[in-house]
C-alpha positions as CSV (number, residue, x, y, z in Angstrom):
1,X,3.7,48.2,-16.8
2,X,0.1,47.1,-17.1
3,X,1.0,45.2,-20.3
4,X,3.7,43.3,-18.6
5,X,1.4,42.3,-15.7
6,X,-1.2,41.1,-18.2
7,X,1.4,39.1,-20.1
8,X,2.6,37.5,-16.9
9,X,-1.0,36.6,-16.0
10,X,-1.5,35.1,-19.4
11,X,1.7,33.0,-19.0
12,X,0.5,31.8,-15.6
13,X,-2.9,30.8,-17.0
14,X,-1.3,29.1,-20.0
15,X,1.1,27.2,-17.7
16,X,-1.8,26.1,-15.5
17,X,-3.8,25.0,-18.5
18,X,-0.9,22.9,-19.8
19,X,-0.5,21.2,-16.4
20,X,-4.2,20.5,-16.1
21,X,-4.3,19.2,-19.7
22,X,-1.3,16.9,-18.9
23,X,-2.9,15.6,-15.7
24,X,-6.2,14.8,-17.5
25,X,-4.3,13.1,-20.3
26,X,-2.4,11.0,-17.7
27,X,-5.6,10.1,-15.9
28,X,-7.2,9.0,-19.2
29,X,-4.2,6.9,-20.1
30,X,-4.3,5.4,-16.6
31,X,-8.0,4.5,-17.0
32,X,-7.3,2.9,-20.4
33,X,-4.3,1.1,-18.9
34,X,-6.5,-0.3,-16.0
35,X,-9.1,-1.6,-18.5
36,X,-6.5,-3.3,-20.6
37,X,-4.9,-4.8,-17.5
38,X,-8.3,-6.3,-16.4
39,X,-9.0,-7.5,-19.9
40,X,-5.7,-9.4,-20.3
41,X,-5.7,-10.7,-16.7
42,X,-7.1,-14.0,-17.9
43,X,-4.0,-14.5,-20.0
44,X,-1.9,-13.7,-16.9
45,X,-3.7,-16.3,-14.8
46,X,-3.2,-19.0,-17.4
47,X,0.5,-18.7,-16.5
48,X,-0.1,-18.6,-12.8
49,X,3.5,-19.6,-12.1
50,X,4.4,-16.0,-13.1
51,X,2.0,-14.6,-10.5
52,X,3.4,-17.0,-7.9
53,X,6.9,-15.7,-8.6
54,X,5.7,-12.2,-8.2
55,X,4.0,-13.1,-4.9
56,X,7.4,-14.4,-3.7
57,X,9.1,-11.2,-4.9
58,X,6.5,-8.7,-3.6
59,X,5.3,-10.6,-0.5
60,X,7.9,-13.0,0.8
61,X,10.8,-10.8,0.2
62,X,9.0,-8.0,2.1
63,X,8.5,-10.1,5.2
64,X,11.5,-9.0,7.1
65,X,10.7,-5.3,7.1
66,X,7.0,-6.1,7.7
67,X,7.7,-8.4,10.7
68,X,10.3,-6.2,12.3
69,X,8.3,-3.0,11.9
70,X,5.2,-4.7,13.2
71,X,7.0,-6.0,16.3
72,X,8.4,-2.6,17.2
73,X,5.2,-0.8,16.6
74,X,3.4,-3.2,18.8
75,X,6.0,-2.7,21.5
76,X,5.6,1.1,21.2
77,X,1.8,0.7,21.5
78,X,2.2,-1.4,24.6
79,X,4.4,1.2,26.3
80,X,2.3,4.2,25.3
81,X,-1.0,2.5,25.9
82,X,0.0,1.3,29.3
83,X,1.1,4.8,30.3
84,X,-2.2,6.3,29.2
85,X,-4.5,3.5,30.5
86,X,-2.8,3.5,33.9
87,X,-3.9,7.0,34.6
88,X,-7.5,5.9,34.4
89,X,-7.1,2.6,36.2
90,X,-7.7,0.5,33.0
91,X,-4.3,-1.1,32.4
92,X,-6.0,-4.5,31.9
93,X,-7.5,-3.1,28.7
94,X,-4.1,-2.8,27.1
95,X,-4.7,-5.9,24.9
96,X,-7.9,-4.2,23.5
97,X,-6.0,-1.0,22.7
98,X,-3.2,-2.8,20.9
99,X,-5.4,-5.1,19.0
100,X,-7.9,-2.5,17.8
101,X,-5.2,0.0,16.9
102,X,-3.4,-2.6,14.7
103,X,-6.4,-4.4,13.1
104,X,-8.4,-1.3,12.3
105,X,-5.7,1.3,11.4
106,X,-2.0,0.8,11.9
107,X,-1.7,-2.7,10.4
108,X,-3.2,-2.0,7.0
109,X,-1.8,1.6,6.7
110,X,1.7,1.1,7.9
111,X,2.1,-2.3,6.0
112,X,0.8,-0.6,2.8
113,X,3.3,2.3,3.2
114,X,6.2,-0.2,3.7
115,X,4.9,-2.3,0.8
116,X,4.9,0.7,-1.5
117,X,8.4,1.8,-0.5
118,X,9.9,-1.6,-0.8
119,X,8.0,-3.7,-3.4
120,X,6.2,-0.9,-5.3
121,X,9.3,1.0,-6.1
122,X,11.0,-2.2,-7.2
123,X,8.2,-3.1,-9.5
124,X,8.3,0.4,-11.1
125,X,12.1,0.2,-11.5
126,X,11.9,-3.3,-13.1
127,X,9.2,-2.4,-15.6
128,X,10.8,1.0,-16.3
129,X,14.2,-0.6,-17.0
130,X,12.5,-3.2,-19.3
131,X,11.0,-0.3,-21.2
132,X,14.3,1.7,-21.3
133,X,16.1,-1.4,-22.6
134,X,13.4,-2.0,-25.2
135,X,12.4,-5.4,-23.8
136,X,8.7,-4.5,-23.9
137,X,9.1,-3.4,-27.5
138,X,10.8,-6.7,-28.4
139,X,7.8,-8.6,-26.8
140,X,5.4,-6.6,-29.0
141,X,7.5,-7.6,-32.1
142,X,7.3,-11.2,-31.1
143,X,3.5,-11.0,-30.6
144,X,3.8,-11.3,-26.8
145,X,1.5,-9.0,-25.0
146,X,3.7,-7.2,-22.4
147,X,0.6,-6.3,-20.3
148,X,-0.4,-10.0,-20.0
149,X,3.2,-11.2,-19.6
150,X,4.9,-8.5,-17.5
151,X,2.3,-6.1,-16.0
152,X,-0.5,-8.5,-15.0
153,X,1.5,-10.9,-12.8
154,X,3.1,-8.1,-11.0
155,X,-0.2,-6.4,-10.4
156,X,-2.0,-9.5,-9.1
157,X,1.1,-10.5,-7.1
158,X,0.9,-7.2,-5.2
159,X,-2.9,-7.4,-4.7
160,X,-2.6,-10.9,-3.3
161,X,0.4,-10.2,-1.1
162,X,-0.8,-7.0,0.5
163,X,-3.6,-8.5,2.8
164,X,-1.4,-11.3,3.9
165,X,1.4,-8.9,4.8
166,X,-1.1,-6.6,6.7
167,X,-2.4,-9.6,8.7
168,X,1.1,-10.7,9.6
169,X,2.0,-7.1,10.6
170,X,-1.0,-7.0,13.0
171,X,-0.4,-10.4,14.4
172,X,3.3,-9.6,15.2
173,X,2.3,-6.2,16.5
174,X,-0.1,-7.8,19.0
175,X,2.7,-10.2,20.1
176,X,5.0,-7.1,20.6
177,X,2.3,-5.5,22.8
178,X,2.1,-8.7,24.8
179,X,5.9,-8.8,25.3
180,X,5.9,-5.3,26.7
181,X,2.6,-5.3,28.6
182,X,2.6,-8.8,30.1
183,X,6.2,-10.0,30.1
184,X,8.0,-6.7,30.8
185,X,5.5,-4.5,32.7
186,X,3.5,-7.2,34.4
187,X,-0.1,-6.7,33.1
188,X,-2.3,-9.8,34.0
189,X,-2.0,-12.2,31.1
190,X,-5.6,-13.5,31.4
191,X,-7.0,-10.0,31.4
192,X,-4.8,-9.1,28.4
193,X,-6.1,-11.9,26.2
194,X,-9.7,-12.2,27.5
195,X,-10.5,-8.6,27.1
196,X,-9.0,-8.6,23.6
197,X,-11.1,-11.6,22.6
198,X,-14.2,-10.1,24.0
199,X,-13.8,-6.6,22.5
200,X,-12.4,-7.3,19.0
201,X,-15.2,-8.0,16.6
202,X,-14.5,-9.9,13.4
203,X,-17.0,-7.9,11.2
204,X,-16.3,-4.4,12.5
205,X,-12.6,-4.7,13.3
206,X,-10.8,-7.6,11.5
207,X,-12.9,-7.5,8.4
208,X,-12.4,-3.7,8.0
209,X,-8.6,-4.2,8.2
210,X,-8.9,-6.9,5.5
211,X,-10.9,-4.6,3.2
212,X,-8.5,-1.7,3.7
213,X,-5.4,-3.9,3.0
214,X,-7.0,-5.3,-0.2
215,X,-7.9,-1.8,-1.5
216,X,-4.5,-0.5,-0.6
217,X,-2.9,-3.4,-2.4
218,X,-4.9,-2.7,-5.6
219,X,-4.0,1.0,-5.4
220,X,-0.3,0.6,-4.8
221,X,0.1,-2.2,-7.3
222,X,-1.8,-0.2,-10.0
223,X,0.3,2.9,-9.4
224,X,3.5,0.8,-9.4
225,X,2.9,-1.0,-12.7
226,X,1.5,2.1,-14.4
227,X,4.4,4.4,-13.4
228,X,6.8,1.7,-14.7
229,X,4.9,1.2,-17.9
230,X,4.6,5.0,-18.5
231,X,8.2,5.8,-17.5
232,X,10.3,7.9,-19.9
233,X,12.8,5.3,-21.2
234,X,15.9,7.0,-19.7
235,X,17.7,6.7,-16.4
236,X,16.2,10.0,-15.3
237,X,12.8,9.0,-16.4
238,X,12.9,5.7,-14.5
239,X,14.2,7.6,-11.4
240,X,11.3,10.1,-11.6
241,X,8.8,7.2,-12.0
242,X,10.1,5.5,-8.9
243,X,9.8,8.8,-7.0
244,X,6.2,9.3,-8.2
245,X,5.3,5.7,-7.2
246,X,6.4,6.3,-3.6
247,X,4.8,9.7,-3.3
248,X,1.5,8.9,-5.1
249,X,1.2,5.6,-3.2
250,X,1.6,7.3,0.2
251,X,-0.9,10.0,-0.6
252,X,-3.4,7.5,-2.1
253,X,-3.1,5.2,0.9
254,X,-3.8,8.0,3.4
255,X,-6.7,9.4,1.4
256,X,-8.3,6.0,0.9
257,X,-7.8,5.3,4.6
258,X,-10.0,8.3,5.5
259,X,-12.6,7.4,2.9
260,X,-12.8,3.7,3.9
261,X,-12.8,4.5,7.6
262,X,-15.7,6.9,7.1
263,X,-17.7,4.2,5.4
264,X,-16.7,1.1,7.3
265,X,-17.2,2.6,10.8
266,X,-20.3,4.7,10.1
267,X,-22.9,3.9,12.8
268,X,-20.6,1.6,14.7
């Protein structure tokens, strides 16, 4: 009985060691992949038309879900914020609540989550299918670097698109809060805009949202291209890579949001 328990413990430790070893190996490959991506980025920028095409694919084609989601989240903030502020006689501060909630937190975070689920998964699927159909191998045989030709433009397209999408998300969200607060409920329009302009600071509020959205763009784009490039060249392997892209991106966004918030708003 004791021997069986000891053998089960050894199997458990052995399995845990294999998982830790695989995780460390993947992290090492990801670090090497990032270095190669940065080294060959110069070649990617020489063909900037490829990056522009990826900006269109990652950014412009994500506009619909970004704008619609931003509008409805702004409207929900307007409803919930008015109900809360009215209890304390501060309903005129609705514009401040909506603007700060969007520029500091909801704009960058929700836009990044939507970007990961829509554009990030598509990037992973595209690169993974290129690997499964041996297109990347064919590029290597023709002396075309797949990282510079395929991975680099998609990475930088996502990095450039993410802050723009987050800014549009926040702007449309503020408009949604205006529709609910001013047009529907009847909050004073002058108080809505004047208090917002007086309370929202560019350095502490808007700039922090820009920094967050840029960091999220780098993280999501890197996870997306890496998972596609590292995918097992089968249908199941590509499907698993897409799943990991969405899950890892969401967890990374939320973790980075906490870290960035703790640094950006320290002492504010």
